[in-house]
DSSP file (Angstrom, degrees, kcal/mol; ACC not computed):
  #  RESIDUE AA STRUCTURE BP1 BP2  ACC     N-H-->O    O-->H-N    N-H-->O    O-->H-N    TCO  KAPPA ALPHA  PHI   PSI    X-CA   Y-CA   Z-CA
    1    1 A X              0   0    0      0, 0.0     2,-0.3     0, 0.0     0, 0.0   0.000 360.0 360.0 360.0 132.5   14.0    6.4  -20.5
    2    2 A X        -     0   0    0      1,-0.0     2,-0.2    57,-0.0     0, 0.0  -0.691 360.0-120.5 -93.8 149.0   12.6    6.7  -17.0
    3    3 A X        -     0   0    0     -2,-0.3    58,-0.2     1,-0.1    94,-0.1  -0.531  32.7-100.9 -81.9 151.8   14.8    6.4  -13.9
    4    4 A X        -     0   0    0     92,-0.2    92,-3.0    -2,-0.2     2,-0.4  -0.258  37.9-128.9 -65.1 164.0   14.2    3.7  -11.3
    5    5 A X  E     -AB  58  95A   0     53,-2.5    53,-3.0    90,-0.2     2,-0.6  -0.960   6.0-143.6-124.1 132.9   12.3    4.8   -8.2
    6    6 A X  E     -AB  57  94A   0     88,-3.4    88,-2.7    -2,-0.4     2,-0.6  -0.842   9.9-159.2 -93.2 124.6   13.3    4.3   -4.5
    7    7 A X  E     -AB  56  93A   0     49,-3.8    49,-2.6    -2,-0.6     2,-0.5  -0.932  13.4-173.3-100.3 121.1   10.4    3.6   -2.2
    8    8 A X  E     -AB  55  92A   0     84,-2.7    84,-1.9    -2,-0.6     2,-0.5  -0.959   7.2-176.5-123.0 115.4   11.5    4.4    1.3
    9    9 A X  E     -AB  54  91A   0     45,-2.2    45,-2.6    -2,-0.5     2,-0.4  -0.953   5.7-171.3-112.3 121.0    9.2    3.6    4.2
   10   10 A X  E     +AB  53  90A   0     80,-2.6    80,-2.3    -2,-0.5     2,-0.3  -0.880  20.0 139.2-112.4 146.6   10.4    4.6    7.7
   11   11 A X  E     -A   52   0A   0     41,-1.8    41,-3.5    -2,-0.4     2,-0.3  -0.978  43.5-114.7-168.9 169.6    8.7    3.6   10.9
   12   12 A X        -     0   0    0     73,-0.3    73,-2.7    -2,-0.3     2,-0.2  -0.892  37.0-112.1-115.2 152.4    9.0    2.4   14.5
   13   13 A X  B     -D   84   0B   0     37,-0.4    71,-0.3    -2,-0.3    70,-0.1  -0.512  35.5 -98.5 -80.5 152.5    7.8   -1.0   15.7
   14   14 A X    >   -     0   0    0     69,-2.8     3,-2.1    -2,-0.2    -1,-0.1  -0.418  42.6-108.8 -61.8 146.6    4.9   -1.4   18.1
   15   15 A X  T 3  S+     0   0    0      1,-0.3    -1,-0.1    -2,-0.1    -2,-0.1   0.782 115.7  50.8 -54.6 -31.8    6.3   -1.8   21.6
   16   16 A X  T 3  S+     0   0    0      2,-0.1     2,-0.5     0, 0.0    -1,-0.3   0.478  91.5  94.0 -87.2  -0.5    5.4   -5.5   21.9
   17   17 A X    <   -     0   0    0     -3,-2.1     2,-0.2    66,-0.2    -4,-0.1  -0.794  62.6-148.8-100.3 129.8    7.1   -6.5   18.6
   18   18 A X     >  -     0   0    0     -2,-0.5     4,-2.3     1,-0.1     5,-0.2  -0.500  26.7-113.1 -88.5 162.8   10.6   -7.8   18.5
   19   19 A X  H  > S+     0   0    0      1,-0.2     4,-2.5     2,-0.2     5,-0.2   0.907 118.4  52.6 -59.4 -42.5   13.0   -7.3   15.6
   20   20 A X  H  > S+     0   0    0      1,-0.2     4,-2.1     2,-0.2    -1,-0.2   0.900 109.1  49.3 -62.2 -41.6   13.0  -11.1   14.9
   21   21 A X  H  > S+     0   0    0      2,-0.2     4,-2.3     1,-0.2    -1,-0.2   0.905 111.5  49.2 -63.9 -41.3    9.2  -11.1   14.8
   22   22 A X  H  X S+     0   0    0     -4,-2.3     4,-2.6     2,-0.2    -2,-0.2   0.904 109.2  50.9 -68.6 -39.9    9.1   -8.1   12.4
   23   23 A X  H  X S+     0   0    0     -4,-2.5     4,-2.2     2,-0.2    -1,-0.2   0.922 110.6  50.5 -62.1 -42.2   11.6   -9.6   10.0
   24   24 A X  H  X S+     0   0    0     -4,-2.1     4,-0.8     1,-0.2    -2,-0.2   0.912 111.2  48.3 -62.2 -42.1    9.6  -12.8    9.9
   25   25 A X  H >< S+     0   0    0     -4,-2.3     3,-0.7     1,-0.2     4,-0.4   0.905 110.5  51.8 -63.7 -40.6    6.4  -10.9    9.2
   26   26 A X  H >< S+     0   0    0     -4,-2.6     3,-1.8     1,-0.2     4,-0.3   0.876 101.9  59.8 -64.2 -37.8    8.3   -8.9    6.4
   27   27 A X  H >< S+     0   0    0     -4,-2.2     3,-1.4     1,-0.3     4,-0.4   0.760  91.6  69.3 -63.5 -23.4    9.5  -12.1    4.8
   28   28 A X  T << S+     0   0    0     -4,-0.8     4,-0.3    -3,-0.7    -1,-0.3   0.722  97.0  53.2 -66.7 -19.2    5.8  -13.1    4.4
   29   29 A X  T <> S+     0   0    0     -3,-1.8     4,-2.5    -4,-0.4    -1,-0.3   0.494  83.3  94.2 -90.4  -4.0    5.6  -10.3    1.8
   30   30 A X  H <> S+     0   0    0     -3,-1.4     4,-2.9    -4,-0.3     5,-0.3   0.905  81.9  48.6 -59.4 -47.8    8.6  -11.6   -0.2
   31   31 A X  H  > S+     0   0    0     -4,-0.4     4,-1.7    -3,-0.2    -1,-0.2   0.915 113.5  48.1 -61.7 -42.4    6.7  -13.7   -2.8
   32   32 A X  H  > S+     0   0    0     -4,-0.3     4,-0.5     2,-0.2    -1,-0.2   0.951 114.7  44.2 -62.5 -49.3    4.2  -10.9   -3.5
   33   33 A X  H >< S+     0   0    0     -4,-2.5     3,-1.4     1,-0.2    -2,-0.2   0.930 113.0  51.0 -63.7 -45.9    7.0   -8.2   -3.9
   34   34 A X  H 3< S+     0   0    0     -4,-2.9    -1,-0.2     1,-0.3    -2,-0.2   0.835 106.3  56.8 -59.5 -32.6    9.2  -10.5   -6.1
   35   35 A X  H 3< S+     0   0    0     -4,-1.7     2,-0.4    -5,-0.3    -1,-0.3   0.591  82.8 104.5 -77.6 -10.2    6.2  -11.3   -8.4
   36   36 A X  S X< S-     0   0    0     -3,-1.4     3,-2.0    -4,-0.5     2,-0.2  -0.584  78.5-120.4 -77.4 125.7    5.6   -7.6   -9.2
   37   37 A X  T 3  S+     0   0    0     -2,-0.4     3,-0.1     1,-0.3    -1,-0.1  -0.447 101.3  31.7 -60.0 130.9    6.8   -6.6  -12.7
   38   38 A X  T 3  S+     0   0    0      1,-0.4    21,-2.0    -2,-0.2     2,-0.3   0.397  80.6 140.2  99.6  -3.0    9.3   -3.8  -12.2
   39   39 A X  E <   +C   58   0A   0     -3,-2.0    -1,-0.4    19,-0.2    19,-0.2  -0.597  14.3 160.8 -73.5 132.7   10.7   -5.0   -8.8
   40   40 A X  E     -     0   0A   0     17,-2.6     2,-0.3     1,-0.4    18,-0.2   0.704  55.2  -8.8-119.3 -37.3   14.5   -4.6   -8.7
   41   41 A X  E     -C   57   0A   0     16,-1.3    16,-2.7     2,-0.0    -1,-0.4  -0.990  47.6-167.0-165.5 148.6   15.7   -4.6   -5.1
   42   42 A X  E     +C   56   0A   0     -2,-0.3     2,-0.3    14,-0.2    14,-0.2  -0.992   7.8 173.9-147.1 143.1   14.6   -4.6   -1.4
   43   43 A X  E     -C   55   0A   0     12,-2.5    12,-3.3    -2,-0.3     2,-0.5  -0.989  14.8-156.5-146.9 138.4   16.4   -4.0    1.9
   44   44 A X  E     +C   54   0A   0     -2,-0.3     2,-0.3    10,-0.2    10,-0.2  -0.971  23.8 171.8-115.0 128.3   15.1   -3.8    5.5
   45   45 A X  E     -C   53   0A   0      8,-2.9     8,-2.7    -2,-0.5     2,-0.4  -0.928  23.5-149.2-137.3 160.6   17.3   -1.9    8.0
   46   46 A X  E     -C   52   0A   0     -2,-0.3     6,-0.2     6,-0.2     2,-0.1  -0.998  17.5-142.4-131.6 131.0   17.2   -0.6   11.5
   47   47 A X    >   -     0   0    0      4,-3.2     3,-2.0    -2,-0.4     6,-0.0  -0.358  30.7-103.8 -86.9 168.7   19.0    2.5   12.8
   48   48 A X  T 3  S+     0   0    0      1,-0.3    -1,-0.1     2,-0.1    -2,-0.0   0.748 121.4  61.2 -61.4 -24.4   20.7    3.1   16.1
   49   49 A X  T 3  S-     0   0    0      2,-0.1    -1,-0.3     1,-0.0     3,-0.1   0.446 119.4-110.1 -83.2   0.5   17.7    5.2   17.1
   50   50 A X  S <  S+     0   0    0     -3,-2.0   -37,-0.4     1,-0.3     2,-0.2   0.349  76.2 131.5  88.5  -6.3   15.4    2.2   16.7
   51   51 A X        -     0   0    0    -39,-0.1    -4,-3.2    -5,-0.1    -1,-0.3  -0.555  46.0-143.4 -79.6 147.2   13.6    3.5   13.6
   52   52 A X  E     -AC  11  46A   0    -41,-3.5   -41,-1.8    -6,-0.2     2,-0.4  -0.721   9.3-158.6-108.0 156.6   13.3    1.1   10.7
   53   53 A X  E     -AC  10  45A   0     -8,-2.7    -8,-2.9    -2,-0.3     2,-0.6  -0.995   5.5-162.0-136.4 132.2   13.5    1.6    6.9
   54   54 A X  E     -AC   9  44A   0    -45,-2.6   -45,-2.2    -2,-0.4     2,-0.5  -0.962  16.9-167.0-110.6 111.6   12.2   -0.6    4.2
   55   55 A X  E     +AC   8  43A   0    -12,-3.3   -12,-2.5    -2,-0.6     2,-0.4  -0.885  10.4 173.9-104.5 122.4   13.9    0.3    0.9
   56   56 A X  E     -AC   7  42A   0    -49,-2.6   -49,-3.8    -2,-0.5     2,-0.5  -0.994  17.7-151.9-127.8 136.3   12.5   -1.0   -2.3
   57   57 A X  E     -AC   6  41A   0    -16,-2.7   -17,-2.6    -2,-0.4   -16,-1.3  -0.940  16.3-172.6-111.3 127.5   13.7   -0.1   -5.8
   58   58 A X  E     -AC   5  39A   0    -53,-3.0   -53,-2.5    -2,-0.5   -19,-0.2  -0.773  34.9-116.5-114.8 159.0   11.2   -0.2   -8.6
   59   59 A X  S    S-     0   0    0    -21,-2.0     2,-0.3    -2,-0.3   -20,-0.1   0.844  91.6  -9.2 -62.0 -36.6   11.6    0.2  -12.4
   60   60 A X  S  > S-     0   0    0    -56,-0.1     4,-2.0   -22,-0.1   -55,-0.2  -0.957  71.7 -97.2-158.4 170.9    9.4    3.3  -12.5
   61   61 A X  H  > S+     0   0    0     -2,-0.3     4,-2.7   -58,-0.2     5,-0.3   0.867 116.4  57.5 -66.1 -38.9    7.1    5.6  -10.5
   62   62 A X  H  > S+     0   0    0      1,-0.2     4,-2.3     2,-0.2    -1,-0.2   0.924 109.3  45.7 -59.4 -44.1    3.9    4.0  -11.9
   63   63 A X  H  > S+     0   0    0      2,-0.2     4,-2.6     1,-0.2     5,-0.3   0.937 112.1  51.2 -63.4 -47.2    5.0    0.6  -10.6
   64   64 A X  H  X S+     0   0    0     -4,-2.0     4,-2.1     1,-0.2    -2,-0.2   0.917 113.7  44.1 -58.0 -45.6    6.0    2.0   -7.2
   65   65 A X  H  X S+     0   0    0     -4,-2.7     4,-1.8     2,-0.2    -1,-0.2   0.893 112.5  51.9 -68.7 -39.7    2.7    3.8   -6.8
   66   66 A X  H  X S+     0   0    0     -4,-2.3     4,-2.1    -5,-0.3    -2,-0.2   0.943 112.9  44.1 -62.2 -47.3    0.6    0.8   -8.0
   67   67 A X  H  X S+     0   0    0     -4,-2.6     4,-2.8     1,-0.2    -1,-0.2   0.892 110.4  55.1 -67.2 -38.6    2.3   -1.6   -5.6
   68   68 A X  H  X S+     0   0    0     -4,-2.1     4,-0.6    -5,-0.3    -1,-0.2   0.859 111.2  46.4 -61.4 -34.1    2.1    0.9   -2.7
   69   69 A X  H  < S+     0   0    0     -4,-1.8    -1,-0.2     1,-0.2    -2,-0.2   0.876 118.7  40.0 -73.9 -38.6   -1.7    1.1   -3.3
   70   70 A X  H >< S+     0   0    0     -4,-2.1     3,-1.7     1,-0.2     4,-0.3   0.776  96.7  80.0 -81.7 -28.0   -2.2   -2.7   -3.6
   71   71 A X  H >< S+     0   0    0     -4,-2.8     3,-1.9     1,-0.3     6,-0.3   0.866  87.0  55.1 -52.1 -48.3    0.2   -3.8   -0.8
   72   72 A X  T 3< S+     0   0    0     -4,-0.6    -1,-0.3     1,-0.3    -2,-0.1   0.691 102.8  58.8 -63.6 -15.7   -2.2   -3.1    2.1
   73   73 A X  T <  S+     0   0    0     -3,-1.7    -1,-0.3    -4,-0.2    -2,-0.2   0.405  82.5 107.2 -92.5   2.0   -4.9   -5.3    0.6
   74   74 A X  S X> S-     0   0    0     -3,-1.9     3,-1.3    -4,-0.3     4,-0.5  -0.484  82.4-113.3 -81.4 153.2   -2.6   -8.4    0.5
   75   75 A X  T 34 S+     0   0    0      1,-0.3     4,-0.3     2,-0.2     3,-0.3   0.805 115.2  48.5 -56.9 -33.1   -3.3  -11.3    3.0
   76   76 A X  T 3> S+     0   0    0      1,-0.2     4,-1.6   -48,-0.1     3,-0.3   0.673  92.3  83.4 -79.6 -17.3    0.0  -10.7    4.9
   77   77 A X  H <> S+     0   0    0     -3,-1.3     4,-3.1    -6,-0.3     5,-0.3   0.844  78.6  59.1 -65.0 -41.4   -0.5   -7.0    5.3
   78   78 A X  H  X S+     0   0    0     -4,-0.5     4,-2.0    -3,-0.3    -1,-0.2   0.921 110.7  42.5 -56.9 -44.5   -2.7   -6.7    8.4
   79   79 A X  H  > S+     0   0    0     -4,-0.3     4,-1.0    -3,-0.3    -1,-0.2   0.907 116.1  49.2 -67.2 -40.7   -0.2   -8.5   10.6
   80   80 A X  H >< S+     0   0    0     -4,-1.6     3,-0.6     1,-0.2     4,-0.2   0.931 113.6  45.3 -63.8 -46.2    2.7   -6.6    9.2
   81   81 A X  H >< S+     0   0    0     -4,-3.1     3,-1.3     1,-0.2    -1,-0.2   0.837 107.7  58.0 -68.6 -32.9    1.0   -3.2    9.5
   82   82 A X  H 3< S+     0   0    0     -4,-2.0    -1,-0.2    -5,-0.3    -2,-0.2   0.742  98.6  61.7 -68.1 -21.8   -0.2   -4.1   13.1
   83   83 A X  T << S+     0   0    0     -4,-1.0   -69,-2.8    -3,-0.6     2,-0.4   0.546  90.1  84.9 -80.4  -7.4    3.5   -4.6   14.0
   84   84 A X  B <  S-D   13   0B   0     -3,-1.3   -71,-0.3   -71,-0.3     3,-0.1  -0.807  92.9-106.1 -98.0 134.6    4.3   -0.9   13.2
   85   85 A X    >   -     0   0    0    -73,-2.7     3,-2.1    -2,-0.4     4,-0.4  -0.358  46.2-101.1 -59.1 129.8    3.7    1.7   15.8
   86   86 A X  T 3  S+     0   0    0      1,-0.3    -1,-0.1     2,-0.1    -4,-0.0  -0.239 103.5   9.7 -55.3 136.2    0.5    3.7   14.9
   87   87 A X  T 3  S+     0   0    0     -3,-0.1    -1,-0.3     1,-0.1    -2,-0.1   0.462 102.9  99.3  77.2   1.4    1.3    7.1   13.3
   88   88 A X    <   +     0   0    0     -3,-2.1     2,-0.2   -76,-0.2    -2,-0.1   0.637  54.8  98.9 -95.7 -13.1    5.0    6.3   12.9
   89   89 A X        +     0   0    0     -4,-0.4     2,-0.4   -78,-0.1   -78,-0.2  -0.535  42.5 177.3 -84.7 139.2    5.1    5.3    9.2
   90   90 A X  E     -B   10   0A   0    -80,-2.3   -80,-2.6    -2,-0.2     2,-0.4  -0.995   9.7-161.6-136.2 130.8    6.2    7.6    6.5
   91   91 A X  E     +B    9   0A   0     -2,-0.4     2,-0.4   -82,-0.2   -82,-0.2  -0.936   9.7 178.8-116.8 137.0    6.4    6.6    2.8
   92   92 A X  E     -B    8   0A   0    -84,-1.9   -84,-2.7    -2,-0.4     2,-0.5  -0.985  17.1-155.2-133.4 145.4    8.3    8.4    0.1
   93   93 A X  E     +B    7   0A   0     -2,-0.4     2,-0.4   -86,-0.2   -86,-0.2  -0.988  21.9 179.9-118.8 121.3    8.9    7.7   -3.6
   94   94 A X  E     -B    6   0A   0    -88,-2.7   -88,-3.4    -2,-0.5     2,-0.3  -0.974  29.4-121.4-128.5 134.5   12.0    9.2   -5.0
   95   95 A X  E     -B    5   0A   0     -2,-0.4     2,-0.6   -90,-0.2   -90,-0.2  -0.559  30.1-127.6 -70.4 130.8   13.5    9.1   -8.5
   96   96 A X        +     0   0    0    -92,-3.0   -92,-0.2    -2,-0.3     3,-0.1  -0.730  32.3 172.9 -84.7 119.9   17.0    7.6   -8.5
   97   97 A X        +     0   0    0     -2,-0.6     2,-0.3     1,-0.3    -1,-0.2   0.657  65.5   5.5-101.2 -21.3   19.4   10.0  -10.2
   98   98 A X        +     0   0    0      2,-0.0    -1,-0.3     0, 0.0     2,-0.3  -0.966  62.7 177.9-160.6 145.0   22.7    8.3   -9.5
   99   99 A X        -     0   0    0     -2,-0.3     2,-0.3    -3,-0.1    -3,-0.0  -0.984   7.6-165.3-149.5 161.1   23.9    5.1   -7.9
  100  100 A X        +     0   0    0     -2,-0.3     2,-0.3     2,-0.0    -2,-0.0  -0.995   8.1 177.4-145.4 143.3   27.1    3.2   -7.2
  101  101 A X              0   0    0     -2,-0.3    -2,-0.0     0, 0.0     0, 0.0  -0.937 360.0 360.0-141.8 167.9   27.8   -0.3   -6.1
  102  102 A X              0   0    0     -2,-0.3    -2,-0.0     0, 0.0     0, 0.0   0.495 360.0 360.0 -66.3 360.0   30.9   -2.4   -5.5
């Protein structure tokens, strides 16, 4: 059995983009992400330091890597990526070894 994988993308917004605008742009990717076999969970958050995190949980590493490769080629991606400050994005894929929920 393979463990699920957390995809964690951290970034800063481009100076001219508001939080509301970025959330609206992110929502445009919802149908695509939901339609991917192996999608389990997604959350978008912003820290006190102004950096953002997009957390996605996938069934396995192969799925996470495939979607990360295909994502930039989707129709919504250019506007979403333009809203992120150049050079600020970092993506990591991590195997989930333990989790807890309410």
